[in-house]
N, C-alpha and C positions, 0 to 999 in steps of 0.2 A: 425314677425319672422316665417319662414316656419315650418310646423309641418309634421310629417310622414303621409303618405297616410293612412287614416283610414281603407282602404281595403288591406293594405300591408299583404301579405301572408307569406313572408319569414322573420322571426324574430329570429335571433340567440339567443337572450336573453332568449327565452323559455327554452333552455337547461341549463340555469344557475339559474333558479328561486328558487331553493331550494337545500338544502344539499343533499337530496336523489337523485335528478335528476342530480346534478353535479357529484355525485359519479357514476351514471350509464353512464355518458358521458365521464368520465375521460379517456384520451388516455394513460397516463403513470401512473403506479401504483407502488409506492415505497413499497418494501416488505422486510421483515427481511431476506428472503432467499438470497437477493442480497448483504447483508452487510458482510464485512470482518472487524474484530476487530484488529487493530494494538495495541500491548502492549509492554511496556518497562520492561526489567527485569535486575536485578543485583544480584550479589552473596553476599547477606546481609540478616540478620534475620529481618530487618525492612523495611517496605514500606516507600518510601520517596516522598514527593510532588516535582514536577518538577517546578522550578521557572519560566522557560521560557514557560511553557505550563500549566497555571492554570487549575486545575481540573483533570490533568493526574498525574500518579504516576510511579515511578520505583518500580516494584513489587518484594517483597521477594518471596521465594519458596512457603511458606504457603499462603501468600496474593494472589499470582497469581492463585493458585488452587481455592481459594474461589471465586475470581472474575470471573474466567472462568466457574466455575460451575453455578454461577448465570446467567452469560451471556447465557450459553447453555440452561438453563431452560427457557429463554425468546425467544429461537429460533435461536440464533446465531449459525451458522454451521461451521464457519472457523475463525481462529485466525492467525495473523502473528507476529512472535517474533523478537524483536530488543534488542540486548544486550548492556548494559553499562559495558565495560570490565575494570578491574582494570589496572591502568597505568603500574604496574610492569609486567603485562602479555603481554603488547604491544611490538612489535619489528619491525625492518625493513623487516623481512621476513614474518611477520604475521602468524607464525607457530601455534599460539593458535587457529586460525580459523578452523583448522582441528583436534583439540584435541578431541578424542572420549569421554573424561571425562570432557570436558569443559562445560561452562554454558549452551550453547544451547543444546547440546546432552542430558545432564542431565535433562533439562527442558522438552524436547520432551518426553523422557521416562516417566517422572512423569505425564505429561498431558495424555499420551496414557494409562497409568495405571489407572488414575482416571476417565477420560472422553474419552473412546475409540472412541466414535462416532464424536468427535470434530475433524475437519480437521485442521491439523497443517501445516502452511506455514512458511518456513524459508527464511530469507534474505541471499543471497549469494553475499558477497562483502567483501573487506578487510578493509574498513575504521574503523570499531570498534576495529580492532586488530592491525592496522598498526601504528607504532609510528610516521609516517609522516602524518597520518590523511587522506590519499587518498584511493580511491577505488582500486588502483593498487599498485604494487611495484614501488619504485622510485629509479632511479639510481643517481650516484654522481653529475650529472648535472641537477637534478630536472626533468628529463624526466620520464613519466609514461610508464612502460614497459608492452606492451600488451601481448605477447605470454607467457612470464614468469608468468604474473599474471594469465592467463587462466589455467596454470598448477596447481596453488594453488587453484583456484576456483573449479576445478574438485575434488581435495582432500576434500575441504570443503563440496561440495555437497554430496559426497559419505558418509562422516561422518554423515551428517544430515539424509540421507536416511537410513543408518544402524540403526540409533537411532529411526526411525519410522516416519520421516517426510512424509506427504502425497504429498506435493508440495515443490519444491525448486524454489526460485525466484531470479535469478541473476539480481542484480541492478547496476552492475559495469559499464556497457556500453563498455566493451572491445569487439573488433571485434572477431567474431568466437567463442565466449564462449558458446553459446547455443548448437552448434553442438558438441563441445568438451565435454560438460557436459553430453549431451545425450549419446554419445559414451561411456563415462566413467561409467555412471550409468548402461547402458546395459551390459557392460563387467563385472560389479560387480554383475550382476543378479538382478538389480533393475529396470527392464523395466516398472514396475507398478508405479514408482515414476514420478509424473507429473512435467513439467517445466512451470512456469509462468514467462515469460520474461518481464523485464522492457524494453520495446522496444523503446518507445519514452520518455526517461527521459531527461528533459531539464536542462540546467545549470541555474537554477532558483534562484531568490533572496527570494523565499518563504520557503526555507529550514532552515533558521536560528534557529528557536525555536527547531527543531528536533536535530540539531547538539549540541545545548545546553543540550538537554535531555541525549544524549549519550556521550558528550565530544569528538566528532569525527570530529571537524572542521579541515581542512588542516592546517598543521603547516606553510606552505609557498605555494605561488602560488594559483591557483584556479583549478576548474574542467572542464574548457572550452575546453580542448583538447580531452576530452572523452564524456562529456555530451553534449546534442544537443544545438545548437544556438536557443534562444527563437524566433528569427525572421523567422525560417523555419518551414513550414508545410509539403510540398511535400517530404522532406527528411524522414519524419516519415513513409511514404509508403515504401520507400526503405528499411528502417530498419525492418519494419514489414514483408516484403517479404523475407528478409534474415533470420529472426528469425524463421518464419514458415517453410521455406525450410530446416532449420537446425534441426527442430524437436520441436519447442515450441508448447505446447498444448494450451496455453493461452498467451495473450500479454497485455501490460499495457501502458497507457499514464499517465505521471506524470509531473507536477501537473494536477489537474482536472479542477477546475473552470476557471483559466486564459487561458486554452487550450481546451475549448469546441469545437472550430472549428476543431482542430486537432483530437480530439476524434471522432467527427462526420465523418470526412474524413476517418480515419482509419477504423471505424466500418462499413462504407459503402463499403469498398474494400476488406475485409478479410472474411474468412469463419471459423474462430476460435473465441471463446469467448474473449471479450475485457473487461479488468478491467480499472478503473481509481482511482487515489489516491488523495483524498482531504487532502492536506498536512498540515504541522504544521502552516505555515504562514496563510493559509486560516482559520484554526481553531482559531488561535490567533486573527485574525481580527474580527471574529464573537464574540469571547468572550470579547474582549476589547470594541467593540461598544455596546454590550449588557450590560456590567458592567457600562458603562457611561449613560445608559438609552436611547440611540439613536435608538435602533432597538428592535423589539420583537424577543427575542432569539429563541424561539421554531419555530416561523413562518419562520425565516430566515434559520435556520438549515434545516427544511423540504424543503423549496424552493430551497436551494442550492443543496441538494441531488437529488431532483426531476429533476432539470436542468441537472445534470450529467447523470442521468439515461435516460432522454429524448434525450440527445445528442448521446446515443448509448452504454453506459456502461452496460454490463451484471452484473458486480460485482463492488462494490464501497468499497475501503478501507477508513474508516473514524473513527476518534477518538470518534465520536458520536454513533458508532454502538450499544453499549449496551443501551445507553439512548433512542435512537430511537426505538430499539427493545421493550423497555418497553412501549413506547407510542403506538406502533402498537399492542402490546399484549393486551393493555387495550382499543383498538379500538377507540382511539382519532383521530378526523379528522386532 
């Protein structure tokens, strides 16, 4: 059997021979600064376990503040809020989405009062508030109304900004919403409020557990007329160009893991920061496989997030943010 030349001078394995040397040669470094922590909230005095997402909770007011104080102490710098809205507050006009005394505005004010340095990101879309379960208003024929929805999204974004949101993140995928929101915020004197646009949000099958967490699944039809076709990559560049031209400060690819090629493509073509969302389906697959003993949970979590970062994400939304922050805080490899 042939053996390597004893005088071989180029041996890549020398850069892998110990933990210390591997650390020195590492090209991609996962850091707590890149992590955004998505949390679910509801208007209740009790924290609730989420059946569809084991390990995650719908936080009460007090529980959320405790959780975020701990996360911030570990170095987490940003949180994104997702509300589970009571059914009686949902309507076909989604008016609760811009109620200044609603769940999200109250929560923003509470966080900013307790943890002023924590950046608060809010989801701007109608599905948690819409009795139809869609990200936009729905007409009598089941058609999603683009321009009418954008008007409501502007009101929602202004309400969040008034309450102290640092970043508003439109996730609805309506045409023209970034430009409209930017104009509305500026007219309101909120030019400092940033926009993180869900630019390439795919009509993915990986969102099921999230919809269970919020009770926000569409009552009829699907989201394929506004979310992107999973078969398309180049279309993401068109969406990115439009959103940046309309004033997006940051853009996002969602989901992350199944769309690393799209993430890499977008990141290589734009000059604004790019985020990626490791969504609920990705989370649940890791949790399920780990619970069955088929994978090393911590190793797979680290590898999955490193892959997202390596593909070009400046920031990663992940339900593992706080846990990973703890690992990094304790300097575990």
